[in-house]
N, C-alpha and C positions, 0 to 999 in steps of 0.2 A: 492513392493515399498515404501517407507515412503512417507507419504503427504508430499506434497510441492505445491506452488504458484509462477507463474510470471505474471508481467502484466506491461501495458503502464499505466499512467496518464492523466485525461483529458488535452489537449491545453487549454480549455477557462478556466481549474482552476490557470495555471501556469501564464498565462494574468492576471487575478486577482492578485495574488499573484505580481506580478512584478509591476502591478500599481495597487496597492492597495491605496495609496490614492484617487486616482478617482473611484475607483471601488464599494465604498460603503463596508459596514461589511456584511461576509459570513461567513458561518462556515459548514468546509467540512471535511468529517467522513467515515472512512473503517474500515471493521472491518471483522475478518479472524474466523469463528466457527470452531476448530478440535475435538468439543465432541462427534460428533456420528461418529462410524464407516464407509466408503463411504457414510457419507452422510455430508462432508462437505459443507460449503457455503462461499461466501463473499459478504459482501455489500457493497455500496458507496452513498453514499449522500452529495449534496451539496444542501444547502437551503442558500438565498439571499435576496433582497427587489425588490418585485414585479417590481418597476418599473427600477430598477438598470437590473433586469435581460433584458429589453426592449432594452437596450445597447450592447447585446451579441447575439449570435445565439446561444442562449442555447436551442438547439430540444433535445438533449438528453446527459448522458455524454459521450458516446464512449469511457469508460474505459475499461470493461469488454467485451469480443470479445467471447469468447467459452469455456463452452458450451453458446450456448444463453442467453444473460440476460433476467430477467421479468423486465418490465419498469414501471415507475408510474411518473408518475405528476401530482399533485396540487397546490396548494393555502393556505394556512392556515396562518390566521392572518395577512393578506398583506405579506407574505413570498412564492416565487415559491420556494416549495421543489422539487428536482428531485432523484432519487433514480433507482441503479439497483443493480438487484442480481443473481448470479449463485451457482448453486449447483453442485456438482461434487464426483467423487465417488475415486477418488484420487487428491492431490493435481498436479501431474504435468501435469495432463487434464489441467487445467485453463491456458485458454491464455489472457491477457491482454496488456494493454499499460503503460510501463510507469514506471512498481513498478514489482519488485521478491519477490517474497515469499519462503523461503527455510524454512525446518525440517529436521536436522540432529542428528544421535542418538551420545551420549559421552559420555551415561554409561550404565552398564548393570546392577550396584547395587551387590549386596554384593553375592559372588558368586554364580552369573548367577539369583537370588531369588531378588522378591522385584521389585517395580517400577522401568523402565529405566527411564535415564534422556536424556533432548534432549535439543536444541538447535534451537529455531525457530528468524530466521532475517527478519526484511522485507528491501529493500532499493526502495528509493520513490524518483525519478529522478524527481527535479524540474524544469529544463533547459537542454537543450542542450548542448554539450559541457561541461562535468563535470568536475572536476577536478580527477584526477586518484587516488590522494591520498587518496578519499574519499571511496574507493573498499578496505575497508580493511578487516582481518580478525578477527571474533570475538575470543578472548581470547587473545590476542595480542595488536594492536594497538588503538583498540577500547575502550579497558577498560583502558589505558594507556592519553587518551585524557582529558584534563583539561580547562575551559573556559580561555579565553585570560582576560588580565586587560579591565577593563572598559575606556574608550575614560575619561581623564581627562578636557577635551576642554569644558568650561561653555556653549557655544553656544548646543555643540552637546549632553550634557546631558539634555539641555531646551529640546532639540527636539525631544530626546528618550521619554523622560517622557509626552511631547504632545501626542508623536503617542499613549504610552501604554495609554493613560485615552482615547482617539478616538475610540481604538481599543476595548476597555476594554470588556470581555466576549465571546468574539469569538475565536475562534480555528481552528485550523487544528489538528484532531484528530486520530491517530493509535489502534486499537484495535485489540485484540487476544484473543479469549477463548480455554481452553484448558482442554483435559480429563485426566487430573489430578492435582498440583499445584503447583504455581511458585516458584521456588527457589531464581532463581536472577532477579529482570529487571533494565538493565544498563539504565541512564541517559542519554539524548540526548543531547549533548555538540554541541551549537553554537555560534562559536563566543566568545564573551564574557558574552553566559547567557548557563542557564543550564537546562533542562526540564528533571525534574523528573517523574520516571513512579509512576504511582499509580494502585498498585494490591487490587481488587475488588474481591465480590461475592466469601470471604471464600478460598481465592488465588486462584481461577480459573479461572481468566480472569486480564489481564493489558492493560493500557490504558496510551500512551501518548497524553496530550492534549499541543496541541504547541500554543501560541498565539499569533494571528496575526502580532500583538505588535512584535512580538520579530523575525518572519520572517522577515519585514519589519526591523528594526534595524536593525540585523544581516547584511540584504542585500544576503541572502539567494538564492542560486543557484547552490549548488553542489547536490550531493545524501544524502537524510536523510537518516540513519541507526538506524535500530531499531532493538535491541533484547535482549532474553530473555530466562534463563534457564526454565524449569519447568519438575517434576518427574510426571510419568502416561504411560501410554499403547499404543500406535497406531499400529493399523494393517499397514502390511508392502504390498506393491504389489507382490512381489516375494522374494523368502525365501531367505535371509542373502544379502537383498538388503539395506541399511545402511541408507541411505537419499536419497531423490528424491528436485526438483527442479522444479518450474513451467517456461514456456519459452514466449514469445514476438509471439504475433502474426506471422505465416509466409500469404504467398499469399493466401494458399488454407484456411485457416482458417478465414481470414481476405473476401474471397468470400460465404463462409457457413454464416458466422456471417449478410452478406447482404442479405441472403435470399437464395443465388443462388444453385443450384441443380446440382449435379454432379452420377448420377448412378453407376457411372464407380470407383468413388472414387477420391484419388489423383491421382491415374496412369492416369483416361482420362484428369486431372484439367492438369495437367503436359504437355500431348500430347498437350490440347487445346491452352496453351501457346505457347509450342515450334512450333504451326505450323503443326502437324503430323495429318494427315487425318487418320482416321483408316480404315481399309481393310473393304468392304461390301460383 
């Protein structure tokens, strides 16, 4: 199967975004690394002022569920940094909250030779009840989206400028590292704002740095859709399987993530949930 990932994003981050003016400045980063066959990784990090962290129950990010992530928490220069990292053999082994990663093959090269072309898509849910038209298919509606007109109300313009100045230098960042080079990296369109993708490391990494001011000014509550095409080679999980996708954690994976042990695996877990007592 092709590599792909899924997950959900920390409710705390959504609260910070939706209450940004009172939450202080923070930075949120997520990076998917596909560069090593059967050694993929995803890292999530939140950094915010230590005094602001005291106002929120920041124990861990609780974004990555399975495989159980390594977690780290430290204070650096007055900022609390919380990080979690999961390694996986195949993206569809990954279960996380509120974010879906997908990799799909879209080209096989001339006469089947040369680097294949893939499309990587990340869907990051910002709030419950997202608008259905945000679940667009890359290659159609996504590429046709253009920024709306800027508001012409002087008071709204002043408010937008003030927020931009007060939140300058703080971002929500989504990045992907590829086993090849980026062909096309599509901009993220949010209301009247457009965030261009940054192609880095000789074309092997793409990053979208979304200013927090844009998220606040555009009152973003919809799913953020990041999309890029790249050329390279990915190792499939099964012969001729053309794409893979991660999943939201189910009850069994949530239990494993809490450290619960089920020697009989998923079957035993389901029997216990259904109240079935095994024969002795």
